[in-house]
Steps between C-alpha positions, in 0.01 A plus 500: 500500500623843432425611856734230638793604280520860620559413858293792625144369550461616866596850410280520207194350687555742796505787257173397335311484828233785521559786753168596646667795686537688172118547456442623846585872469272554216203379709576727791339829560759785446329694766509228747856446421593863547305518824671191626842646423415830669365330798811276529729813467276680766535224752877498486686538835654823403197666371430701815863590523515640148177680549610682805840596359363594154185675614669715761782588273264610217293702747796683637642581165171617357446699822835680448408587152161647603649682794736666267229579262238617758739707724675718246239779508475495882879529537529776254209690675710473820817640329663163493653292224257289301662173612511601866225254627619236254853501635376470850277207415787336302719526812219347721458229241870411508500487877192308494653254248787433766234440767310265256808307430603472857152387609482242225822347621428508861392166670142480657647476855679842447177648373318390823787618717462854339130517570525651860783748428303628183194539713671685786686733254161568311319587825783722625518687167113530486508649842781730419285642226274672762803674676496874419790606286566138368183412332378699216156535330455434108161589350345524858630169626757486781681168408840610368853545634748720326853348432661814383474674171210377278490154643220389726390163638149382597529242786146379445603339176740293697226408743329291223817291465540470876145374557532236228823361640408518865149390452606195283765406762246537776232286341740227394642472851153457639403253233806295589373490859152430386356814673306642206181299612461757788357831398706696743826368347366588153446863604761568753747652443455538130196716510624743772839552341312548161281768673807669640638529161164636375484748784840647427412520135164678570670746720657628180180493320588244225206281473593350172800328654279399782267325264785301352619404856146387572493286190816329592363431854197334345700305260719353775185416699333346199811283419522398869150347468325740742137411558229688310371649830843619596579627163161674476550665840837645419366625165203654660713691755735619234194609282349696799825666580561598133148630458540730803842622365337580160192658640698740717719613212362743253799410264434143507119548464576720184702214359212256548280752310722500199450127425361494143510877460491647144542850585774678682252657742266225643285687754710621792798268400781610281564201269752661264763216545264220466321640194823591312635149564192378313565755229858365462378143460234593264718694261754218470304281275628151405873570461512846661653831384859387544772530754535855626183625317272515797299817535369448852839507658551861403360614822150370461542166682643528861753237619536372137827307577397357839151400585344565136783357287259238387288770331810651317581134391148474355531833321836424344499123445113453472295209594766272389753636744255498809395146416862399492557649841196311619626177366835541659345550848267207444789288391695617824197423717443168346873402569475608854191287561665209337810532722278518807291203401779263410723538799507277801668778719251694699715812515542498130125451446403789725786734380426431125127551558552823697731644226254393228203659705717833546597547134160384355288705751711810433488471122113457518452791721727739282358381168139508630542858599636609179214316322249694725366165657668561851578814696838654458714352780839653423686175458743449233498224229742236632836481311366746247428851651767740611626478852806330650352441834224280343732328250768381738290281739287386198816372318621325822166333519523382125846355610327313766268350236793411278673325783187302578444403140861371476456299828226275361622135482422470122652844432821423682525180292453688170753763596755228597466338148642827345877494450694808371591453125823691535775527766473140638704196367312170445620212721505247223685721228368660203380192320462234762185309586488615867323825399185351365474251795528790751234689310259201510570444858414860589194465293382195697568676821315812401195304383484303829525816697233663291242228522546504888508876554216625286134453604 
């Protein structure tokens, strides 16, 4: 037979066998295949890490651009160089970058050890604000300390970081001792210390920062599993106190009256800032008028580079720019929730949840005020608005999230797989067989760690 003379019947028969796998891709739905790939990429161990790093860096860089654009006219009106506020913000961003890097490399034990010193320093500085000759008032709020020259510091911004770290450490230690089942251990001393910080802030009249601190307190209680009655009781007390403080202040009542205002003069309230913020957003269109082409920043919109920088962003970058900012904050919030939900360390869970609550609540309050949906609280947009006192502690908090995201078991295994391409010699020579075997071994170890670390 001819087939027996060739001497290759096994090879020919094997090559003639049908391959059923070839016809499978054509029968699969491309949308389902794309969705599966996207979901697989979204569930990777380093997704939260990349979202936090990439999202925060993009927000800071875009914020620097908008601070430069929105502050030029204000600086020139004050007989200052046009880049005056931008240079100060850039210096704060560089210092904040150092804090972010240090915080991202610090172990969790050191973060917990710093909780009490940071709280003590924040309380001391917030009390120092009320000392005549040391504290200074800005826009009617006595919550600043002059450092010399044009530099000032707002200690209440560091009070947010202090409450997150100290509250997370306190609740974690009580959970380890199984004391959170008793309501007195749930409230004491967390709520009294939080009320102490709130009292020091309200002495200066800064209710916007007090609202953010209250949100952090409620976030910590929620994460700690506070019963509904206990949670509702604290919320009721805080609402009553806030209502009294608003009712007794004509300025705060006027801000409430400006919600949804369409005319600069709404009854007895002067809604100039709120209405011109809406004008700026409305004139931006889809893609905006272009960087530097804002009209409202020419003296029409107060605080264009601080509290209302989102309005200038909408005017110059349009709806696409504002939606991009919202998407970045949404990604940052999702990453923080993911880090808090996947960890087994109680301190990491409470600290990550507290930081996420802080940044998300402050962003919602600021953007809601610019959109006319909430009263103007006078709080900056995190990582975006001008202000070094707000930027430094917020970037340190972002460093916390990065450290926690890197500390996940699956993320540690994925980072351990990575070897530098240059500057390191291979153990098995340039063409030996030990290199591939080491890589496969690392892949097996990483896959085992990933399957046991993720939930």
